[in-house]
C-alpha positions in Angstrom: 35.4 -2.4 -4.4 33.1 -5.4 -4.3 30.2 -6.0 -6.7 27.7 -8.6 -7.9 29.1 -9.4 -11.4 27.0 -10.8 -14.2 29.3 -12.5 -16.8 26.6 -14.8 -18.3 22.9 -13.6 -18.1 21.3 -16.9 -17.5 19.7 -16.1 -14.2 20.4 -15.0 -10.6 22.3 -18.2 -9.9 25.1 -17.0 -12.2 25.8 -13.8 -10.3 29.1 -13.7 -8.3 30.0 -11.4 -5.4 33.5 -10.4 -6.5 36.3 -8.0 -5.6 37.0 -5.8 -8.6 39.3 -2.9 -9.3 37.7 0.5 -8.8 36.9 2.1 -12.2 38.6 5.3 -13.2 36.4 8.4 -12.9 35.5 10.0 -16.2 35.0 13.7 -16.7 31.4 14.8 -15.9 30.8 12.0 -13.5 30.8 11.5 -9.7 31.9 8.5 -7.7 29.4 7.3 -5.1 30.0 5.1 -2.2 26.8 3.0 -2.2 25.0 2.8 1.1 21.7 1.2 -0.1 20.3 -0.2 -3.3 16.8 -1.4 -4.1 15.4 -4.1 -6.4 13.2 -3.3 -9.3 11.6 -5.8 -11.7 14.0 -4.9 -14.6 16.9 -6.0 -12.3 15.6 -9.5 -12.4 14.9 -9.4 -16.1 18.3 -8.1 -17.1 20.2 -10.9 -15.4 17.9 -13.4 -17.2 18.6 -11.7 -20.6 14.9 -10.8 -20.9 15.1 -7.0 -20.6 14.9 -4.6 -23.5 18.3 -3.2 -22.7 21.1 -5.8 -23.0 24.4 -4.3 -21.6 27.8 -5.5 -22.8 29.2 -8.4 -20.6 30.3 -8.4 -17.9 28.2 -5.9 -16.1 27.1 -5.1 -12.5 23.3 -5.0 -12.2 21.4 -2.6 -9.9 19.4 0.3 -11.3 18.6 2.3 -8.2 20.8 3.3 -5.2 21.8 6.0 -2.7 25.0 6.9 -1.0 27.7 9.5 -0.5 29.8 11.3 -3.1 33.4 10.2 -2.6 35.0 11.8 -5.7 34.0 14.5 -8.2 35.2 14.3 -11.8 36.5 17.1 -14.0 33.8 19.6 -15.1 31.2 18.6 -12.4 29.4 21.4 -10.8 26.8 21.3 -8.0 28.2 18.2 -6.2 30.9 17.9 -3.5 32.6 15.1 -1.7 30.5 14.1 1.3 27.2 15.0 -0.3 24.3 12.5 0.1 22.7 11.5 -3.2 20.3 9.0 -4.8 20.3 7.9 -8.4 18.6 5.8 -11.0 21.7 4.8 -12.9 20.6 1.9 -14.9 23.5 -0.4 -13.8 26.1 -0.7 -11.1 24.0 -0.4 -8.0 24.6 -3.9 -6.5 28.1 -2.9 -5.4 30.0 -0.9 -2.9 30.7 2.0 -5.3 29.8 3.2 -8.7 30.6 6.1 -11.1 27.7 7.9 -12.7 27.0 11.0 -14.8 26.3 13.9 -12.5 23.0 14.5 -14.3 21.6 11.2 -12.9 22.2 12.1 -9.3 19.5 13.6 -7.1 20.8 15.6 -4.0 19.1 14.3 -0.9 17.4 16.8 1.5 18.0 16.5 5.2 15.9 13.8 6.8 15.9 11.5 3.7 17.2 8.1 4.9 19.5 6.1 2.5 17.1 3.2 2.6 14.1 5.3 1.6 16.1 7.2 -1.0 17.2 3.9 -2.6 13.6 2.9 -3.0 12.3 6.2 -4.1 13.1 7.5 -7.6 12.0 4.7 -9.9 8.7 3.9 -8.3 7.5 7.4 -7.4 8.7 9.0 -10.6 7.0 6.3 -12.6 3.8 6.6 -10.7 3.7 10.4 -10.6 4.5 10.6 -14.4 1.8 8.0 -15.0 -1.0 9.5 -12.9 -0.4 13.2 -12.9 1.2 13.7 -16.3 -0.1 11.0 -18.6 -3.5 10.5 -17.0 -4.1 14.1 -15.8 -5.7 12.6 -12.7 -8.3 14.9 -11.1 -9.5 15.1 -7.5 -12.6 12.9 -7.0 -11.8 10.5 -9.8 -11.5 6.8 -9.1 -8.2 4.9 -9.8 -7.9 1.2 -10.1 -4.3 0.1 -9.3 -3.3 -3.4 -10.4 -0.4 -5.1 -8.6 -1.1 -2.6 -5.9 1.1 -4.2 -3.2 4.3 -3.9 -5.3 6.8 -1.1 -5.4 5.2 1.0 -8.1 1.7 0.0 -6.8 2.3 1.2 -3.3 3.8 4.5 -4.7 0.7 4.9 -6.9 -1.6 4.5 -4.0 0.1 7.3 -2.1 0.3 9.6 -5.1 -3.3 9.1 -6.1 -4.5 9.8 -2.5 -2.3 12.9 -2.3 -4.0 14.1 -5.5 -7.5 13.6 -4.0 -8.5 10.5 -5.9 -10.4 7.5 -4.7 -8.3 4.4 -4.9 -9.3 0.8 -5.5 -6.3 -1.5 -5.0 -6.1 -5.0 -6.6 -3.6 -7.5 -5.3 -3.1 -11.2 -5.1 -3.7 -12.1 -1.5 -5.8 -11.0 1.5 -2.7 -9.9 3.3 -1.6 -7.7 0.4 -5.0 -6.2 0.2 -4.9 -5.4 3.9 -1.5 -3.7 3.4 -2.9 -1.6 0.6 -5.8 -0.5 2.7 -3.5 0.4 5.6 -1.6 2.5 3.1 -4.7 4.5 2.2 -6.6 2.6 -0.4 -10.3 3.1 -0.1 -11.1 -0.5 -1.2 -9.2 -3.6 -2.1 -9.9 -6.6 -4.4 -8.1 -10.0 -4.1 -8.2 -10.9 -7.7 -7.3 -14.5 -7.0 -10.5 -15.2 -5.1 -12.9 -12.5 -6.4 -14.2 -11.6 -9.8 -12.5 -8.4 -10.8 -15.3 -7.1 -13.0 -18.0 -7.9 -10.6 -16.2 -6.2 -7.7 -15.4 -3.1 -9.8 -19.0 -2.8 -10.9 -20.2 -2.9 -7.2 -17.5 -0.5 -5.9 -18.2 2.1 -8.6 -22.0 1.7 -8.9 -21.6 0.5 -12.4 -19.5 3.5 -13.6 -16.1 1.9 -13.6 -12.7 3.4 -12.7 -11.7 6.6 -14.4 -8.0 5.6 -14.5 -6.5 2.1 -14.5 -2.8 1.8 -13.5 -1.5 -1.4 -14.9 2.1 -2.6 -14.2 1.1 -6.2 -14.4 -0.3 -7.0 -17.9 -1.2 -10.6 -18.5 -4.7 -12.0 -18.1 -6.0 -9.2 -15.8 -5.7 -6.5 -18.5 -8.8 -7.3 -20.6 -11.1 -7.7 -17.6 -9.9 -4.4 -16.2 -10.2 -2.6 -19.6 -13.8 -3.9 -20.0 -14.6 -2.2 -16.7 -13.2 1.2 -17.5 -15.4 4.3 -17.2 -16.5 6.5 -20.1 -13.5 8.7 -21.1 -11.3 6.5 -18.9 -7.5 6.3 -19.3 -5.7 2.9 -19.2 -2.1 3.3 -18.2 0.3 0.7 -19.7 3.1 0.8 -17.1 4.7 -2.7 -17.4 4.2 -6.4 -17.7 5.3 -8.0 -14.4 3.2 -11.1 -15.1 5.4 -11.7 -18.1 2.7 -11.8 -20.8 2.0 -8.8 -23.0 -1.8 -8.7 -23.4 -3.6 -8.2 -26.7 -6.5 -5.9 -26.0 -9.5 -5.7 -28.4 -9.3 -2.1 -29.6 -13.1 -1.9 -30.1 -13.2 -1.6 -26.3 -11.5 1.8 -26.5 -14.0 2.9 -29.1 -17.0 1.8 -27.2 -15.9 3.5 -23.9 -14.3 6.6 -25.5 -11.3 5.4 -23.6 -7.6 6.1 -24.0 -4.8 3.6 -24.0 -1.8 5.5 -22.6 1.8 4.4 -22.6 4.0 5.2 -19.6 7.8 5.2 -20.0 9.3 7.3 -17.3 12.9 6.6 -18.3 12.4 8.0 -21.8 10.4 10.9 -20.4 13.4 11.8 -18.1 15.8 11.7 -21.1 13.5 13.7 -23.5 12.1 16.2 -21.0 14.8 16.6 -18.3 13.4 20.0 -17.1 10.0 18.6 -16.4 11.5 15.5 -14.8 13.6 17.6 -12.5 10.6 19.6 -11.4 8.7 16.4 -10.8 11.4 15.0 -8.6 11.6 18.2 -6.6 7.9 18.0 -6.0 8.1 14.4 -4.9 11.0 15.3 -2.5 8.8 18.0 -1.1 5.9 15.5 -0.7 8.3 13.2 1.2 9.5 16.0 3.5 5.8 16.8 4.2 5.0 13.2 5.0 2.6 12.7 2.1 4.5 9.8 0.7 7.0 7.3 2.0 8.4 4.2 0.5 7.1 0.9 1.8 10.1 -1.3 2.6 9.4 -5.0 2.5 12.9 -6.1 3.8 16.2 -4.4 4.4 19.0 -7.0 3.8 22.8 -6.9 3.6 24.1 -6.5 0.0 25.6 -10.0 0.2 22.1 -11.4 0.4 21.1 -10.3 -3.1 20.2 -13.9 -4.3 17.7 -14.2 -1.4 16.2 -10.9 -2.2 15.8 -12.0 -5.9 14.1 -15.2 -4.7 11.6 -13.3 -2.7 10.8 -11.0 -5.6 10.5 -14.0 -8.0 8.0 -15.7 -5.6 5.9 -12.5 -5.6 6.0 -12.2 -1.9 7.2 -8.6 -1.8 5.0 -5.8 -0.4 6.7 -2.5 -1.4 10.4 -2.6 -2.1 13.4 -4.8 -1.2 16.5 -2.8 -0.1 20.1 -4.0 0.2 22.6 -2.1 2.3 26.4 -1.8 2.7 27.9 -1.2 6.1 
């Protein structure tokens, strides 16, 4: 097999595309021939030694992928050689094959492409868990999505619209704002050229958004929280800007607002039954055409450094996907 190996997590430049021996297949696991893998922001952090999980060295990065089952370990039920699957495995995706516990694999229904499947689980599960479970989003409510042109942002737009909400997308360029509106957002704000609070006040007639979906953090957080509606829910999804904001808690008191943490990975571990039902609903929404991953670029697996460079430059709209022949 071949894989991008991280022996020293000092950055993308230290990764090496190497030929490695195929690992033995433990009981309870399946071997997957990887056809496609997508980039998520933690993939960049983990090779920079900045992520909360620090795997033993060396390791193969790549959290999310799709492919075909090539071998089934002892005790595995429900999977067979030749079956198409997707997985959010945590590690191992930037390679030609990987072994994963069968519980992490999601069988792919007919019509689900490998490229879409590789870009699906993390962003749509995170956004569905955030909006539908943690925020209990209701039809007719207004959602502000920060970083709306990214992977989780584009998924959040689609899920919020499928739930009957009004969506205000906030992004860092006019082109990204246009992409968000083409995806279904009712309005878009370029926060690099417009005042976020003034725009939100005008777009909501002074009421403010009912739900704020924030995977960005940084200096936008306080301005957004100051604009939230009465009984609003502020979803803490991530910190793509790099800075963890310090929000004045009196704002929550004054607005009767809730500050809500979103950690889909932990939810999936602690509540596997609910997670499985959520993934099944998302797969049905995909089959019905309600949601579909936005693919920024599809590149060969050997071009991982170029994909990381595009991600680091914040040029991505949707998800970057890498493929094996």
